[in-house]
HTML snippet that shows the backbone in 3Dmol.js (N, CA, C, O; Angstrom):
<script src="https://3Dmol.org/build/3Dmol-min.js"></script>
<div id="view" style="width:600px;height:400px;position:relative"></div>
<script>
const pdb = `
ATOM      1  N   THR A   1     -12.499   0.839  -9.087  1.00  0.00           N
ATOM      2  CA  THR A   1     -13.373   2.162  -9.002  1.00  0.00           C
ATOM      3  C   THR A   1     -14.674   2.862  -9.504  1.00  0.00           C
ATOM      4  O   THR A   1     -15.598   2.415  -8.824  1.00  0.00           O
ATOM      5  N   ASN A   2     -14.896   3.300  -9.940  1.00  0.00           N
ATOM      6  CA  ASN A   2     -16.317   4.065 -10.603  1.00  0.00           C
ATOM      7  C   ASN A   2     -15.278   4.458 -12.223  1.00  0.00           C
ATOM      8  O   ASN A   2     -16.009   4.551 -13.209  1.00  0.00           O
ATOM      9  N   GLY A   3     -14.344   4.591 -12.402  1.00  0.00           N
ATOM     10  CA  GLY A   3     -13.530   5.716 -12.914  1.00  0.00           C
ATOM     11  C   GLY A   3     -12.987   7.266 -12.624  1.00  0.00           C
ATOM     12  O   GLY A   3     -12.067   7.851 -13.195  1.00  0.00           O
ATOM     13  N   GLU A   4     -13.657   7.632 -11.798  1.00  0.00           N
ATOM     14  CA  GLU A   4     -13.908   8.881 -11.119  1.00  0.00           C
ATOM     15  C   GLU A   4     -12.454   8.535  -9.770  1.00  0.00           C
ATOM     16  O   GLU A   4     -12.326   7.650  -8.924  1.00  0.00           O
ATOM     17  N   SER A   5     -11.512   9.838 -10.197  1.00  0.00           N
ATOM     18  CA  SER A   5     -10.257   9.976  -9.750  1.00  0.00           C
ATOM     19  C   SER A   5     -10.900   9.786  -8.265  1.00  0.00           C
ATOM     20  O   SER A   5     -12.078  10.089  -8.078  1.00  0.00           O
ATOM     21  N   PRO A   6      -9.725   9.046  -6.752  1.00  0.00           N
ATOM     22  CA  PRO A   6     -10.375   9.715  -5.382  1.00  0.00           C
ATOM     23  C   PRO A   6     -10.223  11.055  -4.951  1.00  0.00           C
ATOM     24  O   PRO A   6     -10.622  11.971  -4.231  1.00  0.00           O
ATOM     25  N   MET A   7      -9.415  10.648  -5.802  1.00  0.00           N
ATOM     26  CA  MET A   7      -9.083  12.359  -4.553  1.00  0.00           C
ATOM     27  C   MET A   7      -9.164  13.368  -4.935  1.00  0.00           C
ATOM     28  O   MET A   7      -8.507  13.912  -5.822  1.00  0.00           O
ATOM     29  N   PRO A   8      -9.904  13.718  -4.374  1.00  0.00           N
ATOM     30  CA  PRO A   8     -10.774  15.798  -4.693  1.00  0.00           C
ATOM     31  C   PRO A   8      -9.886  16.499  -5.781  1.00  0.00           C
ATOM     32  O   PRO A   8      -8.808  16.532  -5.187  1.00  0.00           O
ATOM     33  N   LEU A   9      -9.609  17.232  -7.327  1.00  0.00           N
ATOM     34  CA  LEU A   9      -9.411  18.141  -7.596  1.00  0.00           C
ATOM     35  C   LEU A   9      -8.617  18.770  -7.050  1.00  0.00           C
ATOM     36  O   LEU A   9      -7.438  18.416  -7.004  1.00  0.00           O
ATOM     37  N   GLN A  10      -9.077  19.894  -6.482  1.00  0.00           N
ATOM     38  CA  GLN A  10      -8.350  20.416  -4.830  1.00  0.00           C
ATOM     39  C   GLN A  10      -6.674  20.471  -4.584  1.00  0.00           C
ATOM     40  O   GLN A  10      -5.672  21.156  -4.790  1.00  0.00           O
ATOM     41  N   MET A  11      -7.301  18.841  -3.805  1.00  0.00           N
ATOM     42  CA  MET A  11      -6.382  18.269  -3.711  1.00  0.00           C
ATOM     43  C   MET A  11      -4.986  17.871  -4.654  1.00  0.00           C
ATOM     44  O   MET A  11      -3.884  17.572  -4.195  1.00  0.00           O
ATOM     45  N   LYS A  12      -5.266  17.935  -5.715  1.00  0.00           N
ATOM     46  CA  LYS A  12      -4.395  17.267  -6.345  1.00  0.00           C
ATOM     47  C   LYS A  12      -2.674  17.797  -6.340  1.00  0.00           C
ATOM     48  O   LYS A  12      -1.624  17.218  -6.060  1.00  0.00           O
ATOM     49  N   SER A  13      -3.036  19.285  -6.830  1.00  0.00           N
ATOM     50  CA  SER A  13      -2.397  19.749  -6.797  1.00  0.00           C
ATOM     51  C   SER A  13      -1.182  19.943  -5.690  1.00  0.00           C
ATOM     52  O   SER A  13      -0.013  20.128  -6.030  1.00  0.00           O
ATOM     53  N   LYS A  14      -1.612  19.876  -4.359  1.00  0.00           N
ATOM     54  CA  LYS A  14      -0.422  19.862  -3.653  1.00  0.00           C
ATOM     55  C   LYS A  14      -0.441  18.322  -3.000  1.00  0.00           C
ATOM     56  O   LYS A  14      -1.184  18.491  -2.034  1.00  0.00           O
ATOM     57  N   VAL A  15      -0.183  17.412  -2.988  1.00  0.00           N
ATOM     58  CA  VAL A  15      -0.201  15.778  -2.878  1.00  0.00           C
ATOM     59  C   VAL A  15       0.572  15.486  -4.276  1.00  0.00           C
ATOM     60  O   VAL A  15       0.270  15.413  -5.467  1.00  0.00           O
ATOM     61  N   GLU A  16       2.486  15.280  -2.959  1.00  0.00           N
ATOM     62  CA  GLU A  16       3.462  14.775  -3.621  1.00  0.00           C
ATOM     63  C   GLU A  16       3.174  12.990  -3.928  1.00  0.00           C
ATOM     64  O   GLU A  16       3.479  12.308  -4.907  1.00  0.00           O
ATOM     65  N   ILE A  17       2.547  12.664  -2.791  1.00  0.00           N
ATOM     66  CA  ILE A  17       3.499  11.909  -2.140  1.00  0.00           C
ATOM     67  C   ILE A  17       2.708  11.008  -1.618  1.00  0.00           C
ATOM     68  O   ILE A  17       2.776  10.984  -0.389  1.00  0.00           O
ATOM     69  N   LEU A  18       1.775  10.043  -2.220  1.00  0.00           N
ATOM     70  CA  LEU A  18       0.995   8.541  -1.300  1.00  0.00           C
ATOM     71  C   LEU A  18       1.447   8.384  -0.396  1.00  0.00           C
ATOM     72  O   LEU A  18       2.508   8.999  -0.507  1.00  0.00           O
ATOM     73  N   GLN A  19       1.407   7.749   0.997  1.00  0.00           N
ATOM     74  CA  GLN A  19       1.626   6.664   2.063  1.00  0.00           C
ATOM     75  C   GLN A  19       0.495   5.644   1.782  1.00  0.00           C
ATOM     76  O   GLN A  19      -0.584   6.116   2.142  1.00  0.00           O
ATOM     77  N   VAL A  20       0.384   4.380   1.250  1.00  0.00           N
ATOM     78  CA  VAL A  20       0.086   3.410   1.206  1.00  0.00           C
ATOM     79  C   VAL A  20       0.064   2.598   2.483  1.00  0.00           C
ATOM     80  O   VAL A  20       0.926   1.728   2.603  1.00  0.00           O
ATOM     81  N   LEU A  21      -1.053   2.826   3.705  1.00  0.00           N
ATOM     82  CA  LEU A  21      -0.386   1.471   4.658  1.00  0.00           C
ATOM     83  C   LEU A  21      -1.871   0.597   4.619  1.00  0.00           C
ATOM     84  O   LEU A  21      -3.026   0.709   4.206  1.00  0.00           O
ATOM     85  N   TRP A  22      -0.532  -0.826   5.723  1.00  0.00           N
ATOM     86  CA  TRP A  22      -1.956  -1.791   5.756  1.00  0.00           C
ATOM     87  C   TRP A  22      -0.874  -2.020   7.100  1.00  0.00           C
ATOM     88  O   TRP A  22       0.073  -1.511   7.701  1.00  0.00           O
ATOM     89  N   CYS A  23      -1.729  -3.109   7.066  1.00  0.00           N
ATOM     90  CA  CYS A  23      -1.590  -4.184   8.440  1.00  0.00           C
ATOM     91  C   CYS A  23      -1.042  -5.411   8.110  1.00  0.00           C
ATOM     92  O   CYS A  23      -1.759  -6.277   7.610  1.00  0.00           O
ATOM     93  N   ASP A  24       0.149  -5.604   8.326  1.00  0.00           N
ATOM     94  CA  ASP A  24       0.740  -7.333   8.362  1.00  0.00           C
ATOM     95  C   ASP A  24      -0.114  -8.165   9.686  1.00  0.00           C
ATOM     96  O   ASP A  24      -0.897  -7.827  10.573  1.00  0.00           O
ATOM     97  N   SER A  25       0.469  -9.291   9.286  1.00  0.00           N
ATOM     98  CA  SER A  25      -0.377 -10.766   9.749  1.00  0.00           C
ATOM     99  C   SER A  25       0.516 -10.193  11.580  1.00  0.00           C
ATOM    100  O   SER A  25      -0.247  -9.921  12.507  1.00  0.00           O
ATOM    101  N   ALA A  26       1.849 -10.114  11.772  1.00  0.00           N
ATOM    102  CA  ALA A  26       1.692  -9.327  12.618  1.00  0.00           C
ATOM    103  C   ALA A  26       1.328  -8.581  13.621  1.00  0.00           C
ATOM    104  O   ALA A  26       1.521  -8.781  14.820  1.00  0.00           O
ATOM    105  N   GLY A  27       0.669  -7.508  12.980  1.00  0.00           N
ATOM    106  CA  GLY A  27      -0.132  -6.321  13.879  1.00  0.00           C
ATOM    107  C   GLY A  27       0.492  -4.817  13.468  1.00  0.00           C
ATOM    108  O   GLY A  27      -0.171  -3.827  13.778  1.00  0.00           O
ATOM    109  N   ILE A  28       1.683  -4.663  12.818  1.00  0.00           N
ATOM    110  CA  ILE A  28       2.367  -3.942  12.572  1.00  0.00           C
ATOM    111  C   ILE A  28       2.383  -3.552  11.388  1.00  0.00           C
ATOM    112  O   ILE A  28       2.643  -4.274  10.426  1.00  0.00           O
ATOM    113  N   THR A  29       1.956  -1.723  11.320  1.00  0.00           N
ATOM    114  CA  THR A  29       1.687  -1.164  10.269  1.00  0.00           C
ATOM    115  C   THR A  29       2.874  -1.225   9.507  1.00  0.00           C
ATOM    116  O   THR A  29       3.964  -0.971  10.020  1.00  0.00           O
ATOM    117  N   ARG A  30       2.690  -1.679   7.814  1.00  0.00           N
ATOM    118  CA  ARG A  30       3.455  -1.078   6.909  1.00  0.00           C
ATOM    119  C   ARG A  30       2.589  -0.253   6.086  1.00  0.00           C
ATOM    120  O   ARG A  30       1.375  -0.057   6.025  1.00  0.00           O
ATOM    121  N   CYS A  31       4.277   0.428   5.080  1.00  0.00           N
ATOM    122  CA  CYS A  31       4.161   1.795   4.386  1.00  0.00           C
ATOM    123  C   CYS A  31       4.728   1.145   3.458  1.00  0.00           C
ATOM    124  O   CYS A  31       5.527   0.211   3.518  1.00  0.00           O
ATOM    125  N   LYS A  32       4.027   1.982   2.107  1.00  0.00           N
ATOM    126  CA  LYS A  32       4.807   2.027   0.486  1.00  0.00           C
ATOM    127  C   LYS A  32       4.485   3.612   0.070  1.00  0.00           C
ATOM    128  O   LYS A  32       3.511   4.106  -0.498  1.00  0.00           O
ATOM    129  N   ALA A  33       5.124   3.918   0.343  1.00  0.00           N
ATOM    130  CA  ALA A  33       4.905   5.055  -1.010  1.00  0.00           C
ATOM    131  C   ALA A  33       5.042   5.271  -2.039  1.00  0.00           C
ATOM    132  O   ALA A  33       6.049   4.877  -2.629  1.00  0.00           O
ATOM    133  N   VAL A  34       4.241   5.862  -2.541  1.00  0.00           N
ATOM    134  CA  VAL A  34       4.046   5.592  -4.183  1.00  0.00           C
ATOM    135  C   VAL A  34       3.975   7.532  -4.521  1.00  0.00           C
ATOM    136  O   VAL A  34       3.427   8.242  -3.678  1.00  0.00           O
ATOM    137  N   PRO A  35       4.560   8.135  -5.752  1.00  0.00           N
ATOM    138  CA  PRO A  35       3.886   9.376  -6.285  1.00  0.00           C
ATOM    139  C   PRO A  35       2.876   9.466  -6.758  1.00  0.00           C
ATOM    140  O   PRO A  35       2.355   8.544  -7.386  1.00  0.00           O
ATOM    141  N   ALA A  36       2.138  11.048  -6.501  1.00  0.00           N
ATOM    142  CA  ALA A  36       0.641  10.761  -6.352  1.00  0.00           C
ATOM    143  C   ALA A  36       0.442  10.699  -7.618  1.00  0.00           C
ATOM    144  O   ALA A  36      -0.653  10.226  -7.924  1.00  0.00           O
ATOM    145  N   THR A  37       1.193  11.046  -8.564  1.00  0.00           N
ATOM    146  CA  THR A  37       0.638  11.116 -10.405  1.00  0.00           C
ATOM    147  C   THR A  37       0.242   9.869 -10.533  1.00  0.00           C
ATOM    148  O   THR A  37      -0.528   9.567 -11.446  1.00  0.00           O
ATOM    149  N   ARG A  38       0.794   8.761  -9.465  1.00  0.00           N
ATOM    150  CA  ARG A  38       0.354   7.056  -9.559  1.00  0.00           C
ATOM    151  C   ARG A  38      -1.276   7.109  -9.174  1.00  0.00           C
ATOM    152  O   ARG A  38      -2.094   6.479  -9.844  1.00  0.00           O
ATOM    153  N   LEU A  39      -1.604   7.811  -8.189  1.00  0.00           N
ATOM    154  CA  LEU A  39      -2.489   7.687  -7.703  1.00  0.00           C
ATOM    155  C   LEU A  39      -4.231   6.549  -8.538  1.00  0.00           C
ATOM    156  O   LEU A  39      -4.660   5.428  -8.266  1.00  0.00           O
ATOM    157  N   ASP A  40      -4.645   7.502  -9.429  1.00  0.00           N
ATOM    158  CA  ASP A  40      -5.812   6.226 -10.424  1.00  0.00           C
ATOM    159  C   ASP A  40      -4.641   5.371 -10.589  1.00  0.00           C
ATOM    160  O   ASP A  40      -3.719   6.037 -10.118  1.00  0.00           O
ATOM    161  N   TRP A  41      -4.394   4.779 -10.810  1.00  0.00           N
ATOM    162  CA  TRP A  41      -3.603   3.409 -11.039  1.00  0.00           C
ATOM    163  C   TRP A  41      -3.689   3.141  -9.798  1.00  0.00           C
ATOM    164  O   TRP A  41      -4.835   2.932  -9.399  1.00  0.00           O
ATOM    165  N   VAL A  42      -2.475   3.045  -8.695  1.00  0.00           N
ATOM    166  CA  VAL A  42      -2.822   2.067  -6.893  1.00  0.00           C
ATOM    167  C   VAL A  42      -3.957   2.145  -6.582  1.00  0.00           C
ATOM    168  O   VAL A  42      -4.294   1.555  -5.555  1.00  0.00           O
ATOM    169  N   ALA A  43      -5.002   2.929  -7.379  1.00  0.00           N
ATOM    170  CA  ALA A  43      -7.070   2.728  -6.725  1.00  0.00           C
ATOM    171  C   ALA A  43      -6.873   1.439  -7.980  1.00  0.00           C
ATOM    172  O   ALA A  43      -6.390   0.419  -7.489  1.00  0.00           O
ATOM    173  N   GLN A  44      -7.120   1.357  -9.240  1.00  0.00           N
ATOM    174  CA  GLN A  44      -7.733   0.377  -9.815  1.00  0.00           C
ATOM    175  C   GLN A  44      -7.119  -0.694  -9.274  1.00  0.00           C
ATOM    176  O   GLN A  44      -7.768  -1.594  -8.742  1.00  0.00           O
ATOM    177  N   LYS A  45      -5.740  -0.704  -9.359  1.00  0.00           N
ATOM    178  CA  LYS A  45      -4.643  -1.742 -10.362  1.00  0.00           C
ATOM    179  C   LYS A  45      -4.394  -2.342  -7.875  1.00  0.00           C
ATOM    180  O   LYS A  45      -4.507  -3.329  -7.147  1.00  0.00           O
ATOM    181  N   GLY A  46      -4.104  -1.130  -7.802  1.00  0.00           N
ATOM    182  CA  GLY A  46      -3.404  -1.766  -6.241  1.00  0.00           C
ATOM    183  C   GLY A  46      -2.135  -1.467  -6.056  1.00  0.00           C
ATOM    184  O   GLY A  46      -1.953  -0.497  -6.792  1.00  0.00           O
ATOM    185  N   ILE A  47      -0.949  -1.762  -5.411  1.00  0.00           N
ATOM    186  CA  ILE A  47       1.147  -1.444  -5.143  1.00  0.00           C
ATOM    187  C   ILE A  47       0.903  -3.431  -5.231  1.00  0.00           C
ATOM    188  O   ILE A  47       0.035  -4.228  -4.874  1.00  0.00           O
ATOM    189  N   GLY A  48       2.171  -3.493  -5.884  1.00  0.00           N
ATOM    190  CA  GLY A  48       2.338  -4.463  -5.688  1.00  0.00           C
ATOM    191  C   GLY A  48       3.731  -4.915  -4.310  1.00  0.00           C
ATOM    192  O   GLY A  48       4.733  -4.209  -4.428  1.00  0.00           O
ATOM    193  N   LEU A  49       3.786  -5.876  -3.240  1.00  0.00           N
ATOM    194  CA  LEU A  49       4.426  -6.627  -1.793  1.00  0.00           C
ATOM    195  C   LEU A  49       4.608  -7.725  -2.637  1.00  0.00           C
ATOM    196  O   LEU A  49       4.014  -8.241  -3.584  1.00  0.00           O
ATOM    197  N   THR A  50       5.995  -7.984  -1.750  1.00  0.00           N
ATOM    198  CA  THR A  50       6.228  -9.539  -2.349  1.00  0.00           C
ATOM    199  C   THR A  50       5.465  -9.804  -1.169  1.00  0.00           C
ATOM    200  O   THR A  50       5.173  -9.164  -0.159  1.00  0.00           O
ATOM    201  N   LYS A  51       5.073 -11.752  -1.925  1.00  0.00           N
ATOM    202  CA  LYS A  51       4.587 -12.432  -0.732  1.00  0.00           C
ATOM    203  C   LYS A  51       4.997 -12.576   0.091  1.00  0.00           C
ATOM    204  O   LYS A  51       4.184 -13.487   0.249  1.00  0.00           O
ATOM    205  N   ALA A  52       5.722 -12.611   1.216  1.00  0.00           N
ATOM    206  CA  ALA A  52       6.603 -13.035   2.197  1.00  0.00           C
ATOM    207  C   ALA A  52       6.075 -11.689   3.413  1.00  0.00           C
ATOM    208  O   ALA A  52       5.841 -11.759   4.619  1.00  0.00           O
ATOM    209  N   CYS A  53       6.038 -10.578   2.486  1.00  0.00           N
ATOM    210  CA  CYS A  53       5.446  -9.477   3.315  1.00  0.00           C
ATOM    211  C   CYS A  53       4.704  -9.800   4.331  1.00  0.00           C
ATOM    212  O   CYS A  53       4.739  -9.307   5.458  1.00  0.00           O
ATOM    213  N   MET A  54       3.821 -10.886   3.814  1.00  0.00           N
ATOM    214  CA  MET A  54       3.400 -11.059   5.167  1.00  0.00           C
ATOM    215  C   MET A  54       3.121 -12.260   5.895  1.00  0.00           C
ATOM    216  O   MET A  54       2.081 -12.701   6.384  1.00  0.00           O
ATOM    217  N   GLY A  55       4.520 -12.764   5.841  1.00  0.00           N
ATOM    218  CA  GLY A  55       4.442 -14.222   6.513  1.00  0.00           C
ATOM    219  C   GLY A  55       6.212 -13.596   7.686  1.00  0.00           C
ATOM    220  O   GLY A  55       7.035 -14.223   8.352  1.00  0.00           O
ATOM    221  N   SER A  56       6.005 -12.033   7.334  1.00  0.00           N
ATOM    222  CA  SER A  56       7.531 -11.604   8.036  1.00  0.00           C
ATOM    223  C   SER A  56       6.703 -11.345   9.463  1.00  0.00           C
ATOM    224  O   SER A  56       5.508 -11.066   9.374  1.00  0.00           O
ATOM    225  N   PRO A  57       7.487 -11.459  11.111  1.00  0.00           N
ATOM    226  CA  PRO A  57       7.258 -11.414  12.254  1.00  0.00           C
ATOM    227  C   PRO A  57       7.520 -10.272  13.229  1.00  0.00           C
ATOM    228  O   PRO A  57       8.681  -9.921  13.016  1.00  0.00           O
ATOM    229  N   ALA A  58       7.059  -9.621  14.075  1.00  0.00           N
ATOM    230  CA  ALA A  58       7.498  -8.859  14.817  1.00  0.00           C
ATOM    231  C   ALA A  58       8.720  -8.736  15.114  1.00  0.00           C
ATOM    232  O   ALA A  58       8.949  -7.720  15.770  1.00  0.00           O
ATOM    233  N   TYR A  59      10.129  -9.761  14.751  1.00  0.00           N
ATOM    234  CA  TYR A  59      11.254  -9.467  15.340  1.00  0.00           C
ATOM    235  C   TYR A  59      11.924  -8.755  14.752  1.00  0.00           C
ATOM    236  O   TYR A  59      12.538  -7.846  15.311  1.00  0.00           O
ATOM    237  N   THR A  60      11.982  -8.981  13.476  1.00  0.00           N
ATOM    238  CA  THR A  60      12.088  -8.636  11.862  1.00  0.00           C
ATOM    239  C   THR A  60      11.305  -8.561   9.960  1.00  0.00           C
ATOM    240  O   THR A  60      10.225  -8.823   9.431  1.00  0.00           O
ATOM    241  N   ASP A  61      12.485  -8.110   9.592  1.00  0.00           N
ATOM    242  CA  ASP A  61      11.502  -7.632   7.714  1.00  0.00           C
ATOM    243  C   ASP A  61      12.357  -8.756   7.360  1.00  0.00           C
ATOM    244  O   ASP A  61      13.457  -8.638   6.819  1.00  0.00           O
ATOM    245  N   ALA A  62      11.617 -10.212   7.800  1.00  0.00           N
ATOM    246  CA  ALA A  62      11.961 -11.289   6.669  1.00  0.00           C
ATOM    247  C   ALA A  62      11.846 -12.188   7.607  1.00  0.00           C
ATOM    248  O   ALA A  62      12.037 -12.129   8.822  1.00  0.00           O
ATOM    249  N   PRO A  63      11.164 -13.900   6.190  1.00  0.00           N
ATOM    250  CA  PRO A  63       9.821 -14.105   5.898  1.00  0.00           C
ATOM    251  C   PRO A  63      10.468 -15.151   7.692  1.00  0.00           C
ATOM    252  O   PRO A  63      11.624 -15.323   8.081  1.00  0.00           O
ATOM    253  N   SER A  64       8.978 -15.669   8.418  1.00  0.00           N
ATOM    254  CA  SER A  64       9.514 -16.232   8.843  1.00  0.00           C
ATOM    255  C   SER A  64      10.206 -18.055   8.703  1.00  0.00           C
ATOM    256  O   SER A  64       9.406 -18.973   8.524  1.00  0.00           O
ATOM    257  N   PRO A  65      11.098 -18.218   8.770  1.00  0.00           N
ATOM    258  CA  PRO A  65      11.433 -18.990   8.609  1.00  0.00           C
ATOM    259  C   PRO A  65      11.266 -20.897   8.197  1.00  0.00           C
ATOM    260  O   PRO A  65      12.031 -21.766   7.777  1.00  0.00           O
ATOM    261  N   LYS A  66       9.480 -20.810   8.711  1.00  0.00           N
ATOM    262  CA  LYS A  66       8.400 -22.216   8.898  1.00  0.00           C
ATOM    263  C   LYS A  66       7.399 -21.696   7.891  1.00  0.00           C
ATOM    264  O   LYS A  66       6.668 -22.479   7.285  1.00  0.00           O
ATOM    265  N   SER A  67       7.357 -20.504   7.719  1.00  0.00           N
ATOM    266  CA  SER A  67       6.232 -19.722   6.516  1.00  0.00           C
ATOM    267  C   SER A  67       6.526 -20.375   4.967  1.00  0.00           C
ATOM    268  O   SER A  67       5.650 -20.510   4.112  1.00  0.00           O
ATOM    269  N   GLY A  68       7.338 -20.586   4.874  1.00  0.00           N
ATOM    270  CA  GLY A  68       6.847 -21.204   3.566  1.00  0.00           C
ATOM    271  C   GLY A  68       6.735 -20.597   2.910  1.00  0.00           C
ATOM    272  O   GLY A  68       5.956 -20.917   2.013  1.00  0.00           O
ATOM    273  N   LEU A  69       7.401 -19.273   2.832  1.00  0.00           N
ATOM    274  CA  LEU A  69       7.230 -17.722   1.726  1.00  0.00           C
ATOM    275  C   LEU A  69       8.743 -17.762   1.890  1.00  0.00           C
ATOM    276  O   LEU A  69       9.375 -18.274   2.815  1.00  0.00           O
ATOM    277  N   SER A  70       9.435 -16.804   0.276  1.00  0.00           N
ATOM    278  CA  SER A  70      10.191 -15.923  -0.001  1.00  0.00           C
ATOM    279  C   SER A  70       9.482 -14.734   0.128  1.00  0.00           C
ATOM    280  O   SER A  70       8.448 -14.167   0.482  1.00  0.00           O
ATOM    281  N   PRO A  71      11.641 -14.597  -0.798  1.00  0.00           N
ATOM    282  CA  PRO A  71      10.502 -13.310  -1.164  1.00  0.00           C
ATOM    283  C   PRO A  71      10.148 -13.135  -3.186  1.00  0.00           C
ATOM    284  O   PRO A  71       9.553 -12.273  -3.833  1.00  0.00           O
ATOM    285  N   VAL A  72      10.778 -14.262  -3.536  1.00  0.00           N
ATOM    286  CA  VAL A  72       9.877 -14.544  -4.807  1.00  0.00           C
ATOM    287  C   VAL A  72       8.198 -14.562  -5.073  1.00  0.00           C
ATOM    288  O   VAL A  72       7.415 -15.361  -4.560  1.00  0.00           O
ATOM    289  N   GLY A  73       7.859 -13.464  -6.016  1.00  0.00           N
ATOM    290  CA  GLY A  73       6.868 -13.561  -6.686  1.00  0.00           C
ATOM    291  C   GLY A  73       5.951 -12.372  -5.567  1.00  0.00           C
ATOM    292  O   GLY A  73       6.101 -12.111  -4.373  1.00  0.00           O
ATOM    293  N   GLU A  74       4.904 -11.815  -6.706  1.00  0.00           N
ATOM    294  CA  GLU A  74       3.782 -10.693  -5.478  1.00  0.00           C
ATOM    295  C   GLU A  74       3.012 -11.242  -5.354  1.00  0.00           C
ATOM    296  O   GLU A  74       2.868 -12.465  -5.377  1.00  0.00           O
ATOM    297  N   ILE A  75       1.876  -9.876  -5.084  1.00  0.00           N
ATOM    298  CA  ILE A  75       0.341  -9.967  -4.720  1.00  0.00           C
ATOM    299  C   ILE A  75       0.048  -8.409  -4.567  1.00  0.00           C
ATOM    300  O   ILE A  75       0.403  -7.893  -3.507  1.00  0.00           O
ATOM    301  N   ASN A  76      -0.487  -7.717  -5.402  1.00  0.00           N
ATOM    302  CA  ASN A  76      -1.554  -6.804  -5.465  1.00  0.00           C
ATOM    303  C   ASN A  76      -2.652  -6.636  -4.067  1.00  0.00           C
ATOM    304  O   ASN A  76      -3.586  -7.340  -3.684  1.00  0.00           O
ATOM    305  N   VAL A  77      -2.063  -5.396  -3.550  1.00  0.00           N
ATOM    306  CA  VAL A  77      -3.262  -4.587  -2.576  1.00  0.00           C
ATOM    307  C   VAL A  77      -3.815  -3.677  -2.799  1.00  0.00           C
ATOM    308  O   VAL A  77      -3.184  -2.621  -2.836  1.00  0.00           O
ATOM    309  N   VAL A  78      -5.368  -3.681  -3.069  1.00  0.00           N
ATOM    310  CA  VAL A  78      -6.323  -2.572  -3.564  1.00  0.00           C
ATOM    311  C   VAL A  78      -6.424  -1.750  -2.667  1.00  0.00           C
ATOM    312  O   VAL A  78      -6.972  -2.404  -1.780  1.00  0.00           O
ATOM    313  N   PRO A  79      -6.286  -0.867  -2.330  1.00  0.00           N
ATOM    314  CA  PRO A  79      -6.454   0.790  -0.966  1.00  0.00           C
ATOM    315  C   PRO A  79      -8.160   0.604  -1.035  1.00  0.00           C
ATOM    316  O   PRO A  79      -8.929   0.260  -1.932  1.00  0.00           O
ATOM    317  N   ASP A  80      -8.279   0.887  -0.051  1.00  0.00           N
ATOM    318  CA  ASP A  80      -9.499   1.091   0.224  1.00  0.00           C
ATOM    319  C   ASP A  80      -9.947   3.562  -0.499  1.00  0.00           C
ATOM    320  O   ASP A  80     -10.152   4.699  -0.075  1.00  0.00           O
ATOM    321  N   ALA A  81      -9.825   2.887  -1.486  1.00  0.00           N
ATOM    322  CA  ALA A  81     -10.361   4.595  -1.739  1.00  0.00           C
ATOM    323  C   ALA A  81     -11.177   5.951  -0.391  1.00  0.00           C
ATOM    324  O   ALA A  81     -11.111   7.181  -0.405  1.00  0.00           O
ATOM    325  N   ASP A  82     -11.982   4.843   0.767  1.00  0.00           N
ATOM    326  CA  ASP A  82     -12.751   5.851   1.247  1.00  0.00           C
ATOM    327  C   ASP A  82     -11.779   5.999   2.402  1.00  0.00           C
ATOM    328  O   ASP A  82     -11.944   6.659   3.427  1.00  0.00           O
ATOM    329  N   THR A  83     -10.918   5.391   2.108  1.00  0.00           N
ATOM    330  CA  THR A  83      -9.934   5.376   3.556  1.00  0.00           C
ATOM    331  C   THR A  83      -8.763   6.341   4.023  1.00  0.00           C
ATOM    332  O   THR A  83      -7.982   6.397   4.973  1.00  0.00           O
ATOM    333  N   LEU A  84      -9.236   7.618   2.021  1.00  0.00           N
ATOM    334  CA  LEU A  84      -8.227   8.216   1.810  1.00  0.00           C
ATOM    335  C   LEU A  84      -8.460   9.346   2.506  1.00  0.00           C
ATOM    336  O   LEU A  84      -9.608   9.749   2.697  1.00  0.00           O
ATOM    337  N   ARG A  85      -6.692  10.377   3.250  1.00  0.00           N
ATOM    338  CA  ARG A  85      -6.813  11.462   4.069  1.00  0.00           C
ATOM    339  C   ARG A  85      -6.126  12.160   3.638  1.00  0.00           C
ATOM    340  O   ARG A  85      -5.112  11.498   3.416  1.00  0.00           O
ATOM    341  N   PHE A  86      -5.934  13.354   3.273  1.00  0.00           N
ATOM    342  CA  PHE A  86      -5.458  14.588   2.805  1.00  0.00           C
ATOM    343  C   PHE A  86      -4.557  14.860   5.087  1.00  0.00           C
ATOM    344  O   PHE A  86      -5.206  15.251   6.058  1.00  0.00           O
ATOM    345  N   VAL A  87      -2.834  14.396   5.068  1.00  0.00           N
ATOM    346  CA  VAL A  87      -2.045  14.906   6.020  1.00  0.00           C
ATOM    347  C   VAL A  87      -1.470  16.234   5.415  1.00  0.00           C
ATOM    348  O   VAL A  87      -1.236  16.449   4.226  1.00  0.00           O
ATOM    349  N   PRO A  88      -1.258  17.233   6.668  1.00  0.00           N
ATOM    350  CA  PRO A  88      -0.864  18.151   5.851  1.00  0.00           C
ATOM    351  C   PRO A  88       0.834  17.736   6.240  1.00  0.00           C
ATOM    352  O   PRO A  88       1.135  18.306   7.289  1.00  0.00           O
ATOM    353  N   TRP A  89       1.405  17.329   5.966  1.00  0.00           N
ATOM    354  CA  TRP A  89       2.943  17.540   5.876  1.00  0.00           C
ATOM    355  C   TRP A  89       3.972  16.356   5.197  1.00  0.00           C
ATOM    356  O   TRP A  89       5.186  16.552   5.140  1.00  0.00           O
TER     357      TRP A  89
END
`;
const viewer = $3Dmol.createViewer("view");
viewer.addModel(pdb, "pdb");
viewer.setStyle({}, {cartoon: {color: "spectrum"}});
viewer.zoomTo();
viewer.render();
</script>
């Protein structure tokens, strides 16, 4: 990012939790909840996910046995600040 917070100032006092969503390789929407106080960190550094997260088939939350992936090791996913949306719930 350019150093500015991606969240408008008037929203900051209203938001408690960020939901960072992505689609995995099976087309399933995944989510990680992050305290809103971590927004600036997440916008710059991303969130940590296990490497195996992207190798999970649609029928289980474990890596496919033949994927060669394990829950050891992390990747960082940096959200696109242009997709930030405020939802009222």
